[in-house]
C-alpha positions in Angstrom: 2.9 40.1 19.5 -0.6 38.9 20.2 -0.9 37.8 16.5 2.3 35.7 16.8 1.1 34.2 20.1 -2.2 33.2 18.4 -0.3 31.5 15.6 1.9 29.6 18.0 -1.1 28.5 20.1 -2.9 27.4 16.9 0.1 25.3 15.9 0.4 23.8 19.4 -3.3 22.8 19.3 -2.9 21.2 15.9 0.1 19.2 17.1 -1.8 18.2 20.2 -4.7 16.9 18.1 -2.3 15.2 15.6 -0.5 13.2 18.4 -3.8 12.4 20.2 -5.2 10.8 17.0 -1.9 9.2 16.2 -1.3 7.6 19.6 -4.8 6.3 19.5 -3.8 4.4 16.3 -0.4 3.3 17.7 -1.5 2.2 21.2 1.5 3.8 22.8 3.1 7.2 23.5 5.5 8.6 21.0 9.0 10.0 21.9 10.7 11.4 18.8 7.8 13.4 17.6 9.5 15.0 14.6 9.8 11.5 13.1 6.0 11.1 13.1 5.4 14.6 11.6 7.8 13.7 8.8 6.0 10.4 8.3 2.9 12.3 7.3 4.6 15.1 5.3 4.0 14.9 1.6 6.8 16.0 -0.8 4.4 18.7 -2.3 5.2 20.9 0.7 8.8 21.0 -0.5 10.2 21.2 3.1 14.0 21.1 3.7 16.0 20.6 6.8 19.0 22.7 7.9 21.3 20.6 5.6 19.0 21.0 2.6 17.7 17.5 2.7 14.1 16.9 1.7 11.7 16.4 4.6 8.9 14.0 3.7 7.7 10.5 4.3 9.5 8.8 1.4 12.7 7.6 3.2 10.6 6.4 6.1 8.4 4.6 3.6 11.5 2.7 2.4 12.4 1.7 5.9 8.9 0.8 6.9 8.7 -1.5 3.9 11.8 -3.4 5.1 10.5 -3.6 8.7 7.1 -5.0 7.5 8.8 -7.7 5.5 11.1 -8.6 8.4 8.2 -8.9 10.9 5.9 -10.7 8.6 8.7 -13.1 7.5 9.4 -14.0 11.2 5.7 -14.5 11.8 5.3 -16.9 8.9 8.4 -18.7 9.7 7.1 -19.6 13.1 3.5 -20.0 12.2 3.9 -22.3 9.2 6.8 -24.7 10.1 6.0 -26.9 7.1 6.1 -24.1 4.5 9.1 -24.1 2.2 10.9 -20.9 0.9 8.7 -20.5 -2.1 5.5 -20.8 -0.1 6.6 -18.4 2.6 7.7 -15.8 0.0 4.4 -16.1 -1.8 2.4 -15.7 1.5 4.5 -12.7 2.6 3.9 -11.1 -0.8 0.1 -11.4 -0.3 0.2 -9.8 3.2 2.4 -6.9 2.2 0.9 -6.4 -1.3 0.1 -2.8 -2.3 -3.6 -3.6 -2.3 -3.4 -4.9 1.2 -1.3 -2.0 2.5 -3.7 0.5 0.9 -6.5 -1.2 2.7 -4.7 -1.0 6.0 -3.9 2.7 5.6 -7.4 3.5 4.5 -9.0 1.6 7.4 -6.8 3.6 9.9 -7.7 6.8 8.1 -4.0 7.8 7.9 -4.7 10.3 5.1 -6.5 12.5 7.7 -3.2 13.1 9.3 -1.3 13.9 6.1 0.1 17.3 5.4 0.1 18.3 1.8 -0.5 21.0 -0.8 -2.5 18.5 -2.9 -6.2 18.2 -2.0 -6.7 14.8 -0.4 -9.3 13.8 -3.0 -6.7 14.1 -5.7 -4.4 11.4 -4.3 -4.2 8.0 -5.9 -4.9 4.9 -3.9 -1.3 4.2 -3.0 -1.1 7.1 -0.7 -2.8 5.0 2.0 -0.2 2.2 1.8 2.7 4.7 1.6 1.7 6.4 4.8 1.3 3.1 6.5 4.8 2.1 5.6 6.2 5.5 6.6 4.5 5.2 10.0 6.1 1.7 10.5 9.5 3.3 9.7 9.0 6.1 12.2 8.0 3.6 14.9 11.2 1.6 14.4 13.4 4.7 14.6 11.5 6.0 17.7 11.0 2.9 19.8 12.9 0.1 18.1 12.2 -3.4 16.7 10.1 -4.6 19.7 7.5 -1.9 19.4 7.5 -2.2 15.6 6.9 -5.9 15.9 4.1 -5.3 18.4 2.4 -2.7 16.2 2.4 -4.9 13.1 0.9 -7.8 15.1 -1.7 -5.4 16.6 -2.7 -3.7 13.3 -1.8 -6.1 10.6 -1.5 -9.8 11.7 -4.2 -10.1 14.3 -7.1 -8.4 12.4 -6.2 -9.3 8.8 -4.0 -12.3 8.5 -5.8 -15.6 8.0 -3.4 -18.2 6.6 -6.1 -20.4 5.0 -7.9 -17.5 3.4 -4.6 -16.0 2.1 -3.6 -19.3 0.5 -6.5 -18.9 -2.0 -6.0 -15.1 -2.5 -4.8 -14.0 -5.9 -2.3 -11.2 -5.8 -2.2 -10.5 -9.6 -4.7 -11.9 -12.1 -2.4 -10.7 -14.9 0.6 -12.7 -13.6 -1.6 -15.8 -13.0 -3.2 -15.6 -16.4 0.2 -15.1 -18.2 1.6 -18.1 -16.3 -1.4 -20.2 -17.4 -1.1 -19.1 -21.0 2.6 -19.9 -21.1 2.0 -23.3 -19.5 -0.9 -24.2 -21.9 1.0 -22.7 -24.9 -1.7 -20.2 -25.6 -1.0 -16.9 -27.4 -1.9 -13.8 -25.5 -1.7 -10.0 -26.1 -2.8 -6.8 -24.3 -4.1 -4.1 -26.7 -3.9 -0.8 -24.8 -5.1 2.5 -26.1 -6.0 6.0 -24.7 -9.7 6.4 -23.8 -10.4 9.8 -22.4 -14.1 9.8 -23.2 -16.0 12.4 -21.1 -13.9 11.8 -18.0 -11.8 14.6 -16.5 -8.9 12.2 -15.9 -7.2 10.4 -18.7 -8.2 6.7 -19.0 -6.7 3.7 -20.7 -8.8 1.0 -22.3 -7.5 -2.6 -22.6 -8.5 -5.6 -24.6 -6.9 -8.9 -23.6 -6.7 -11.4 -26.5 -6.1 -15.1 -25.9 -5.6 -17.2 -29.0 -6.8 -14.2 -31.1 -10.1 -13.9 -29.2 -11.1 -11.1 -26.8 -11.0 -12.7 -23.3 -11.5 -9.6 -21.2 -11.6 -5.9 -21.5 -11.5 -3.0 -19.1 -10.6 0.7 -18.6 -8.9 2.5 -15.8 -6.7 5.6 -15.0 -3.5 3.7 -15.7 -2.3 1.0 -18.1 -1.3 -1.3 -15.2 -4.8 -1.0 -13.6 -6.6 -1.5 -16.8 -4.5 -4.7 -17.7 -5.2 -6.1 -14.2 -8.9 -5.5 -14.4 -9.1 -7.1 -17.9 -7.0 -10.0 -16.7 -9.4 -10.5 -13.7 -12.4 -10.7 -16.0 -10.6 -13.1 -18.3 -9.6 -15.2 -15.3 -13.2 -15.8 -14.3 -14.1 -16.7 -17.9 -11.3 -19.4 -17.8 -11.4 -20.2 -14.1 -12.6 -23.8 -14.6 -9.7 -24.5 -17.1 -7.1 -22.7 -15.0 -8.1 -24.7 -11.8 -7.8 -28.1 -13.5 
């Protein structure tokens, strides 16, 4: 009996610490606490509810993504009355880009609250943004749109959103470079191949050819990342021509 009591007390203390850290991030008290526990539960735990449904952050991540887009859209609509639909869409994409969401989640140290069977050092970068979106989804279900809007202004818009700076921010060097090549009628090709080398993790190497000449090359743990890195290097080589 004493052993069971010790386990229960230990779990209670863990929950107490979890919500103390979380509410410090949120800036308000939580109500539906199970939602927030779910928002930080990774699928590797393979948890199920009474109906056999998976219990992890992925559905909340989906909801949080929609809520972020909604709040950011409203902010941009009011903040930039001269912006047309294309401009507003592009600016929203920059604010809610995967790179930016990962930065937000990392700055808030959300991974410290995550529950998983996978060592935290083994997660990819996207875990930070995924947890942030799941947290936003939990806020919406717990306290409604008003609190969701307030949190996004507090943690996203006020500290990170600078309209003038964002106007010059490149979301994808690959997309920008492809658009430029098509406009200038230049031939381009990504040559991707495995490059394990001496690394424990599998890597991919990429050479980007423009008009049959190597314009940029890079290596990374995924084809997408390697292509983006190679495109970024090529962009700076052609920046003057692209800017004209």
